ZAMARGU-4260 file (C-alpha; in steps of 0.2 Angstrom, whole numbers, plus 5000, padded with zeros to 4 digits):
<rodrens>
0) 5677/5574/5168 | 5689/5580/5154 | 5681/5592/5142 | 5697/5596/5132 | 5697/5591/5114
5) 5710/5578/5109 | 5727/5585/5105 | 5727/5576/5089 | 5710/5585/5084 | 5717/5602/5089
10) 5732/5599/5078 | 5721/5593/5064 | 5711/5609/5065 | 5727/5619/5063 | 5733/5608/5048
15) 5716/5612/5040 | 5717/5630/5043 | 5735/5630/5035 | 5729/5621/5020 | 5714/5633/5018
20) 5727/5648/5018 | 5739/5639/5006 | 5727/5632/4994 | 5709/5637/4996 | 5710/5656/4999
25) 5721/5659/4984 | 5709/5650/4973 | 5694/5660/4981 | 5703/5676/4976 | 5708/5671/4958
30) 5699/5677/4943 | 5685/5686/4953 | 5680/5670/4961 | 5676/5681/4976 | 5660/5685/4967
35) 5652/5669/4973 | 5654/5675/4991 | 5651/5694/4991 | 5636/5704/4988 | 5634/5697/4970
40) 5634/5679/4976 | 5616/5674/4972 | 5618/5681/4954 | 5635/5673/4951 | 5629/5656/4957
45) 5612/5655/4949 | 5608/5653/4931 | 5591/5661/4932 | 5587/5659/4914 | 5590/5640/4915
50) 5578/5635/4928 | 5587/5643/4942 | 5601/5630/4942 | 5618/5632/4949 | 5630/5639/4935
55) 5642/5627/4929 | 5657/5638/4933 | 5651/5639/4951 | 5650/5620/4952 | 5667/5618/4943
60) 5675/5630/4956 | 5668/5619/4970 | 5674/5603/4962 | 5692/5611/4960 | 5692/5615/4979
65) 5687/5597/4983 | 5700/5590/4971 | 5713/5600/4980 | 5707/5594/4997 | 5706/5576/4991
70) 5724/5577/4985 | 5729/5584/5002 | 5720/5570/5011 | 5706/5580/5018 | 5691/5578/5008
75) 5688/5559/5012 | 5691/5561/5030 | 5675/5554/5036 | 5675/5539/5024 | 5682/5522/5029
80) 5701/5519/5027 | 5698/5506/5013 | 5691/5520/5002 | 5704/5532/5005 | 5697/5540/5020
85) 5702/5542/5039 | 5687/5534/5047 | 5683/5551/5054 | 5672/5550/5070 | 5656/5559/5074
90) 5665/5570/5087 | 5679/5575/5075 | 5667/5579/5061 | 5656/5589/5073 | 5671/5599/5079
95) 5677/5602/5061 | 5660/5607/5054 | 5658/5620/5068 | 5676/5626/5066 | 5673/5629/5047
100) 5656/5637/5049 | 5662/5649/5062 | 5674/5656/5049 | 5659/5663/5038 | 5656/5660/5020
105) 5670/5654/5009 | 5676/5641/4997 | 5682/5630/5012 | 5664/5627/5017 | 5648/5633/5009
110) 5634/5622/5015 | 5621/5629/5002 | 5625/5613/4992 | 5633/5603/5006 | 5651/5608/4999
115) 5666/5607/5011 | 5684/5603/5009 | 5680/5589/5022 | 5666/5580/5014 | 5651/5572/5022
120) 5646/5556/5013 | 5630/5548/5019 | 5629/5537/5003 | 5646/5529/5007 | 5640/5523/5024
125) 5623/5518/5016 | 5632/5507/5002 | 5645/5500/5014 | 5631/5494/5026 | 5618/5488/5013
130) 5626/5487/4996 | 5632/5472/4987 | 5650/5470/4983 | 5647/5476/4965 | 5637/5491/4971
135) 5651/5496/4983 | 5663/5496/4969 | 5652/5505/4957 | 5645/5518/4969 | 5658/5521/4982
140) 5673/5521/4972 | 5664/5528/4957 | 5657/5542/4968 | 5675/5547/4973 | 5680/5547/4955
145) 5664/5558/4951 | 5658/5544/4939 | 5643/5540/4950 | 5632/5553/4958 | 5617/5547/4968
150) 5602/5558/4971 | 5589/5554/4985 | 5571/5551/4980 | 5560/5549/4995 | 5549/5564/4998
155) 5534/5565/4986 | 5522/5580/4981 | 5509/5574/4993 | 5519/5565/5006 | 5534/5574/5015
160) 5538/5569/5033 | 5526/5553/5032 | 5535/5542/5019 | 5525/5527/5024 | 5510/5534/5013
165) 5521/5536/4998 | 5511/5534/4981 | 5526/5528/4971 | 5524/5510/4967 | 5536/5496/4960
170) 5530/5480/4954 | 5539/5464/4948 | 5541/5465/4929 | 5552/5455/4917 | 5559/5463/4901
175) 5569/5454/4888 | 5570/5439/4899 | 5577/5449/4914 | 5568/5450/4930 | 5566/5467/4938
180) 5554/5481/4943 | 5543/5493/4935 | 5542/5510/4944 | 5528/5523/4943 | 5526/5539/4953
185) 5533/5556/4957 | 5547/5562/4969 | 5550/5580/4976 | 5566/5589/4982 | 5577/5576/4973
190) 5592/5586/4976 | 5607/5586/4964 | 5597/5577/4950 | 5603/5589/4937 | 5620/5581/4939
195) 5615/5564/4946 | 5619/5547/4937 | 5607/5538/4948 | 5592/5541/4959 | 5590/5531/4975
200) 5571/5529/4972 | 5560/5523/4986 | 5544/5514/4981 | 5531/5503/4989 | 5533/5485/4983
205) 5522/5477/4997 | 5511/5480/5011 | 5497/5493/5014 | 5498/5512/5015 | 5505/5517/5032
210) 5516/5501/5034 | 5534/5505/5038 | 5539/5489/5029 | 5535/5485/5011 | 5546/5500/5004
215) 5561/5496/4993 | 5575/5507/4988 | 5579/5505/4969 | 5595/5513/4960 | 5587/5521/4945
220) 5599/5528/4931 | 5594/5546/4929 | 5594/5543/4910 | 5582/5528/4910 | 5567/5529/4899
225) 5552/5536/4908 | 5562/5547/4921 | 5558/5565/4918 | 5562/5581/4928 | 5546/5590/4928
230) 5552/5606/4936 | 5565/5614/4947 | 5558/5622/4963 | 5564/5639/4967 | 5569/5642/4985
235) 5571/5655/4998 | 5590/5654/4994 | 5595/5651/4976 | 5602/5643/4966 | 5590/5627/4966
240) 5595/5609/4962 | 5579/5603/4969 | 5567/5596/4956 | 5551/5586/4955 | 5554/5570/4946
245) 5541/5559/4938 | 5544/5540/4935 | 5533/5533/4921 | 5534/5514/4917 | 5552/5515/4922
250) 5561/5498/4922 | 5576/5492/4932 | 5583/5475/4934 | 5583/5466/4951 | 5602/5470/4953
255) 5596/5488/4956 | 5589/5484/4973 | 5599/5492/4987 | 5597/5482/5003 | 5583/5470/5007
260) 5567/5472/4997 | 5554/5479/5008 | 5566/5486/5021 | 5570/5502/5012 | 5563/5514/5024
265) 5575/5508/5038 | 5589/5510/5025 | 5583/5528/5022 | 5583/5532/5041 | 5598/5522/5046
270) 5611/5536/5044 | 5600/5551/5048 | 5609/5553/5065 | 5626/5556/5058 | 5619/5569/5046
275) 5609/5578/5060 | 5623/5579/5072 | 5635/5586/5059 | 5621/5598/5053 | 5619/5604/5071
280) 5637/5608/5072 | 5637/5618/5056 | 5622/5628/5062 | 5631/5631/5079 | 5646/5637/5070
285) 5636/5649/5059 | 5627/5655/5074 | 5644/5659/5083 | 5650/5668/5067 | 5634/5679/5068
290) 5637/5682/5087 | 5655/5687/5086 | 5653/5698/5071 | 5639/5707/5080 | 5650/5709/5095
295) 5664/5716/5085 | 5653/5728/5076 | 5645/5734/5092 | 5662/5738/5099 | 5667/5749/5085
300) 5651/5757/5079 | 5648/5774/5089 | 5631/5782/5086 | 5628/5797/5097 | 5646/5797/5102
305) 5647/5780/5111 | 5649/5762/5106 | 5634/5752/5103 | 5641/5739/5115 | 5637/5750/5130
310) 5618/5748/5127 | 5610/5734/5136 | 5597/5733/5122 | 5612/5727/5111 | 5621/5717/5125
315) 5607/5706/5132 | 5600/5698/5116 | 5618/5693/5111 | 5621/5687/5129 | 5607/5675/5127
320) 5612/5669/5111 | 5630/5667/5117 | 5624/5657/5132 | 5613/5645/5121 | 5628/5643/5110
325) 5640/5638/5124 | 5627/5625/5131 | 5623/5618/5114 | 5641/5615/5110 | 5643/5604/5125
330) 5628/5594/5121 | 5633/5592/5103 | 5650/5586/5107 | 5644/5575/5121 | 5631/5567/5110
335) 5644/5564/5095 | 5656/5557/5108 | 5643/5545/5114 | 5638/5540/5096 | 5656/5535/5093
340) 5656/5524/5108 | 5642/5512/5103 | 5637/5501/5088 | 5629/5511/5074 | 5612/5502/5076
345) 5611/5506/5094 | 5611/5525/5091 | 5592/5525/5086 | 5587/5516/5102 | 5599/5525/5114
350) 5603/5542/5108 | 5591/5548/5094 | 5582/5560/5106 | 5598/5569/5110 | 5603/5570/5092
355) 5586/5578/5088 | 5588/5590/5102 | 5605/5596/5095 | 5598/5597/5077 | 5582/5606/5080
360) 5589/5618/5093 | 5605/5622/5083 | 5595/5626/5067 | 5583/5637/5077 | 5598/5646/5085
365) 5607/5650/5069 | 5591/5658/5062 | 5589/5669/5078 | 5608/5673/5078 | 5607/5679/5060
370) 5592/5689/5063 | 5600/5697/5078 | 5616/5701/5068 | 5605/5710/5055 | 5597/5720/5068
375) 5614/5725/5077 | 5622/5730/5060 | 5606/5740/5055 | 5605/5744/5036 | 5621/5736/5031
380) 5617/5721/5040 | 5601/5719/5030 | 5610/5722/5014 | 5619/5708/5004 | 5636/5717/5008
385) 5635/5707/5024 | 5632/5688/5024 | 5619/5687/5037 | 5604/5687/5026 | 5612/5673/5016
390) 5616/5663/5032 | 5598/5665/5038 | 5590/5660/5021 | 5601/5645/5020 | 5600/5638/5037
395) 5581/5642/5038 | 5579/5627/5027 | 5587/5615/5039 | 5572/5618/5051 | 5562/5608/5038
400) 5575/5597/5029 | 5583/5582/5037 | 5567/5580/5048 | 5557/5595/5051 | 5559/5602/5069
405) 5542/5596/5073 | 5546/5578/5068 | 5561/5579/5079 | 5552/5586/5094 | 5540/5572/5092
410) 5555/5560/5094 | 5561/5569/5109 | 5544/5568/5117 | 5542/5550/5113 | 5558/5547/5123
415) 5553/5559/5137 | 5536/5551/5140 | 5542/5533/5138 | 5533/5529/5122 | 5550/5523/5115
420) 5568/5523/5120 | 5576/5518/5137 | 5562/5525/5147 | 5549/5514/5139 | 5550/5500/5152
425) 5547/5513/5166 | 5530/5517/5159 | 5526/5499/5154 | 5511/5499/5166 | 5505/5516/5163
</rodrens>
């Protein structure tokens, strides 16, 4: 078995690093932009007097970094070639995400708002798979031009992981002779709604509460009458762009339906695996950063006349974290490689348990690594002059978002005990 990375991938990592040094680091150091990454970061990024939203100048800086990356041919790497991308595979994206996160905080890759010079575009894949030709042109090409930004409206105030009991309803309604849908309900954690042009709003259009079918995805303009941002939810790590949004007598035409009516939940879940494996790789990279910084500090810090690194109380916790990181890296890359070797629709049946293993364990690992880094560094580690508290606060949310770790563990258990997946036939008579 060959565990070496493809030579082309290794070369591309070097190309990305050179681009970062030539274009992104100088931008990061210009006009005190470093304030977004040093001890002032939360205050520089957050407009606390405006609902805790990201400051416009912060988002403008991220957009400029992405513009430069796009001009250099990097930003759209994961997108299909017909949209200006390179058909970036799951393996390559996993390796790139780990590589970036292992470098620490920076303008090259700041996952608080999913920013990276190599972008992740779940909506591109969603529209490519389920959209009409008109929707592809409007939302994929318009997205890359920043003319279309789509928020995701699935979670509700009373319904998080269980979307099948959502209370948002859409019923057929004709207005001015045009058939369409009237939408009423509320959504939570509708990330990016402050800049979104549309919200992909999931509503029950048929069936009973608890049914997986009967939920439809509707593309609702954010300025449509009846759409209202009720509040922005302040979070552990600020700024926030996560509002509660209400929909009151909101109307959209039939052309706003994305995918097949009634099959919206399958649409929502269809690309979760790509997101989860890439998120796992990012969390692994951040964990590696915390471990390596702790090792370097322990070698140079000399309390009581000898390096911290000579103490087994310092060594052993970092040994355990480093061991977990090494094992997890192999599982992430193997899983991503296997995902690339099968049709997209086969991943849910064959590999979703492994994807969940990678995701929930990586998110837990980075929290443990950040916490240990704070402990090893002592007072300065607890301060905002080191990035560990920021890393902890950011990555802690991943244990809830993109499928809470308990939900993902249930998926692993279902495969392990044969309630679903390849082992189901073996337990058919149980």
